[in-house]
Every structure is written in structure tokens, then in C-alpha cells.
C-alpha positions as CSV (number, residue, x, y, z in Angstrom):
1,L,-80.9,7.3,-64.5
2,Q,-82.5,8.0,-67.9
3,E,-82.1,4.3,-68.7
4,V,-83.7,3.2,-65.5
5,K,-86.6,5.6,-66.1
6,E,-87.2,4.4,-69.6
7,Q,-86.8,0.7,-68.8
8,F,-88.9,0.5,-65.7
9,G,-91.1,3.5,-65.9
10,Y,-90.1,4.7,-62.4
11,K,-90.2,8.3,-61.2
12,I,-86.6,9.4,-60.5
13,L,-85.3,11.2,-57.4
14,T,-81.6,12.2,-57.2
15,D,-79.4,14.3,-54.9
16,V,-77.9,17.5,-56.2
17,H,-74.9,19.1,-54.4
18,D,-74.2,22.5,-56.0
19,Y,-76.0,25.1,-57.9
20,T,-74.6,24.0,-61.3
21,Q,-76.3,20.6,-61.2
22,P,-80.1,21.1,-60.9
23,A,-80.8,22.3,-64.4
24,S,-79.3,19.2,-66.1
25,A,-80.5,16.8,-63.4
26,A,-84.1,18.0,-63.8
27,E,-84.0,17.0,-67.5
28,V,-84.2,13.4,-66.2
29,A,-85.2,13.5,-62.5
30,D,-88.7,14.1,-61.3
31,V,-87.5,15.1,-57.8
32,L,-84.4,17.0,-56.9
33,Q,-83.2,16.2,-53.4
34,I,-81.1,18.6,-51.3
35,P,-79.0,16.8,-48.8
36,A,-79.4,17.5,-45.1
37,F,-76.0,19.2,-44.8
38,L,-76.9,21.6,-47.6
39,C,-80.5,22.4,-46.6
40,R,-79.7,26.1,-45.9
41,Q,-77.6,26.8,-49.1
42,T,-79.6,29.5,-50.8
43,D,-78.0,29.2,-54.2
44,L,-78.7,25.5,-54.3
45,L,-82.3,26.0,-53.1
46,V,-82.9,28.7,-55.8
47,A,-81.3,26.6,-58.5
48,C,-83.6,23.7,-57.8
49,A,-86.6,25.9,-57.5
50,K,-85.9,27.3,-61.0
51,T,-86.6,23.8,-62.5
52,A,-89.9,22.1,-63.0
53,A,-88.9,19.3,-60.7
54,T,-90.3,18.7,-57.2
55,V,-87.8,19.9,-54.6
56,N,-87.3,17.7,-51.6
57,I,-85.3,19.3,-48.8
58,K,-83.8,17.0,-46.1
59,K,-83.8,18.5,-42.7
60,G,-80.3,19.1,-41.3
61,Q,-79.5,17.0,-38.3
62,F,-78.4,20.2,-36.7
63,L,-81.6,22.1,-37.1
64,A,-84.9,22.5,-35.2
65,P,-87.9,21.4,-37.3
66,E,-89.3,25.0,-37.4
67,A,-86.1,26.3,-38.9
68,M,-86.9,24.4,-42.1
69,E,-89.7,26.9,-42.9
70,H,-87.1,29.3,-44.1
71,S,-85.8,26.8,-46.7
72,V,-89.4,26.2,-47.9
73,K,-90.0,30.0,-48.3
74,K,-86.9,30.4,-50.4
75,V,-88.2,27.8,-52.9
76,L,-91.7,29.3,-52.9
77,K,-90.4,32.8,-53.4
78,T,-88.3,31.6,-56.4
79,R,-91.4,30.0,-57.8
80,R,-93.1,33.4,-57.7
81,F,-95.2,32.8,-54.6
82,E,-94.9,35.6,-52.0
83,G,-97.4,34.4,-49.4
84,D,-96.9,32.4,-46.2
85,A,-95.4,28.9,-46.2
86,S,-98.1,26.5,-45.5
87,Y,-98.8,22.8,-46.2
88,E,-101.2,23.7,-49.0
89,N,-98.9,26.2,-50.7
90,A,-95.9,23.9,-50.5
91,E,-97.9,21.1,-51.9
92,K,-99.2,23.3,-54.8
93,Y,-95.6,24.4,-55.6
94,N,-94.1,21.0,-55.2
95,V,-91.9,21.5,-52.2
96,W,-91.3,18.6,-49.7
97,L,-89.4,18.2,-46.5
98,T,-87.7,15.0,-45.3
99,E,-87.0,14.1,-41.7
100,R,-83.9,12.0,-41.2
101,G,-83.1,12.4,-37.5
102,S,-81.3,14.9,-35.3
103,S,-77.8,14.8,-33.8
104,F,-77.8,13.4,-30.3
105,G,-74.2,13.6,-29.1
106,Y,-71.5,12.2,-31.2
107,G,-72.2,9.5,-33.8
108,N,-75.9,9.1,-32.9
109,L,-79.2,10.3,-34.3
110,V,-82.7,10.4,-32.7
111,V,-86.1,11.2,-34.1
112,D,-88.3,13.7,-32.3
113,M,-91.7,12.7,-33.6
114,R,-93.1,16.1,-32.7
115,G,-91.0,17.6,-35.5
116,L,-93.1,15.7,-38.1
117,K,-96.2,17.6,-37.0
118,T,-94.3,20.9,-36.8
119,M,-92.9,20.6,-40.3
120,R,-96.3,19.5,-41.8
121,E,-97.6,22.9,-40.8
122,F,-95.7,24.4,-43.7
123,A,-94.9,21.5,-46.1
124,P,-95.6,17.9,-47.0
125,V,-93.3,15.6,-45.0
126,I,-91.4,12.4,-45.9
127,F,-90.0,10.2,-43.2
128,D,-86.6,8.8,-44.1
129,A,-86.7,5.7,-41.9
130,T,-83.3,4.2,-42.8
131,H,-81.1,7.2,-42.5
132,S,-82.8,8.1,-39.2
133,V,-81.2,5.0,-37.7
134,Q,-77.7,5.8,-38.9
135,S,-74.7,6.2,-36.6
136,P,-72.7,8.9,-38.5
137,A,-69.0,8.0,-39.0
138,S,-69.2,5.2,-36.3
139,G,-67.3,3.0,-38.7
140,G,-64.4,5.4,-39.0
141,A,-64.5,6.2,-42.7
142,T,-68.1,5.0,-43.0
143,S,-71.3,5.3,-41.1
144,G,-72.9,2.5,-39.1
145,G,-76.5,2.1,-38.1
146,D,-79.1,-0.1,-36.4
147,S,-81.6,-1.4,-39.0
148,S,-83.6,-3.2,-36.3
149,M,-85.1,0.1,-35.3
150,V,-86.5,0.9,-38.8
151,P,-89.9,-0.8,-38.3
152,Y,-90.4,0.9,-34.9
153,L,-89.7,4.4,-36.1
154,S,-91.7,3.8,-39.3
155,R,-94.8,2.7,-37.4
156,A,-94.5,5.7,-35.0
157,A,-94.2,8.1,-38.0
158,A,-97.3,6.6,-39.6
159,A,-99.2,7.1,-36.3
160,V,-98.1,10.8,-36.1
161,G,-98.9,11.3,-39.8
162,V,-96.6,11.9,-42.7
163,D,-97.0,12.1,-46.5
164,G,-94.6,9.4,-47.5
165,F,-91.7,7.2,-46.5
166,F,-88.1,6.8,-47.8
167,F,-86.3,3.5,-47.4
168,E,-83.0,2.3,-48.5
169,T,-83.3,-1.5,-49.2
170,H,-81.2,-4.3,-50.5
171,F,-81.7,-8.1,-50.9
172,D,-78.6,-8.5,-48.7
173,P,-77.6,-5.3,-46.9
174,S,-74.4,-7.0,-45.7
175,I,-73.0,-6.7,-49.2
176,A,-74.5,-3.3,-50.1
177,L,-72.0,-0.7,-51.4
178,S,-73.2,2.0,-49.0
179,D,-75.4,2.3,-45.9
180,G,-75.8,-1.4,-45.4
181,P,-76.0,-1.2,-41.6
182,N,-79.2,1.0,-41.7
183,M,-80.9,-0.6,-44.7
184,I,-84.0,-2.8,-44.4
185,E,-83.8,-6.1,-46.1
186,L,-86.0,-6.2,-49.2
187,K,-88.0,-9.3,-48.2
188,K,-89.0,-7.5,-44.9
189,L,-90.2,-4.3,-46.7
190,D,-93.6,-5.7,-47.8
191,V,-94.6,-6.7,-44.3
192,L,-93.6,-3.3,-43.0
193,M,-95.5,-1.4,-45.7
194,K,-98.7,-3.4,-44.9
195,Q,-98.3,-2.4,-41.2
196,I,-97.8,1.2,-42.1
197,E,-100.9,1.2,-44.4
198,A,-102.9,-0.3,-41.6
199,I,-101.8,2.3,-39.1
200,Q,-102.5,5.1,-41.6
201,T,-106.0,3.8,-42.2
202,I,-106.8,3.9,-38.4
203,V,-105.3,7.4,-38.0
204,E,-107.2,8.8,-41.0
């Protein structure tokens, strides 16, 4: 990650999975991301909050949007802020939330667009458009997905209002090492981004 950062000048976001990782990861990464399944792990939230990095918490597929306020509060409290969780306070103390779909039966995710507005009441929100079309474990040992739905959900999220988008992309998703079925092909991303920007301009 350090080599990529130095060579291309990119900001770096990386997952962390237990409380021993954030301190060293933050030496390189600008954003520490807490995976959805770990979004309520207090020791991990606190360890991330003790670094100078932005903390991005992915909403668990099993949680209501309003439940994520508690995770935001844990980070704010660790960063010495004792007031209410709000969009402005979370933005000031560099705490984000990411929507990546909610479980809908077995092996299926749906996105309740109302949740984007709900979570934006207490934090900036990123929409993870590609993981939101995942079909967890539908491939047996791997997850499937329906990448054809990525543009539709992305445009809908832009209309509701979010602070950013997360996409997994590849020049040929069929040969991607992971998450190929829900990736958007790289050559299609530019068109989608222009559509998103146009919608955001209208909404704003």
C-alpha cells in the first residue's frame, strides 16, 4: 500500500479486522474501514478512533440504519467528543458510514434508500454500489452478484443524497480475483460517474 501511495499519489483506504491492526495500518492508510460484520465491535472501533485516520464504518447487513448511531458515538467519544452524534460532528471528527445493503432472506441483499437519509442525520454516508448487489455465498464458497443493477442503485442513491460512492471495478470482471460478479467494468464507470454528477447537480 505504501508503494501504491508513493507511486500514484492516491489516498489509501484499507480494511482492518481486529484491534491490533489499526495503529500500524494508519501509518500508511488515510482511511481505516471497519467491515460490516464487525461494525459493533467496540475494541476495533476504539482502536481505529485512537489513530489520526478517518474511520469508515460499513453498516452491518443485519442492522437497522438508526442502529449505526451507536457505532458513530463510540468513535466520537474516543476522540474526546461527548456531545450528540450529528452529521456536522461526525464530519469534523472524520467518521463516515457506508451503506452496503441489508439481508433479505438467504443469499440476497436489498437497499432501503430511506436508510441513506436516516444515517446522514448523524454522519456522512458513502454508498457502496457494488457490494450492495452481492449475493452472499451464492457461489458456495464464494459470493455471486448482479452487476447490472449497479447503475440503477447508484443513480437512486445520488437522487436521495450521499457524500460519496464506493465501486469495485476491473477491466475484465470475469477474471477478477474476488467479487467479479458484482463489479462494474472499468470502461463503464466513466459514463456512470457523469450520470451521478448530473443527478447530484439537479438535487443540490
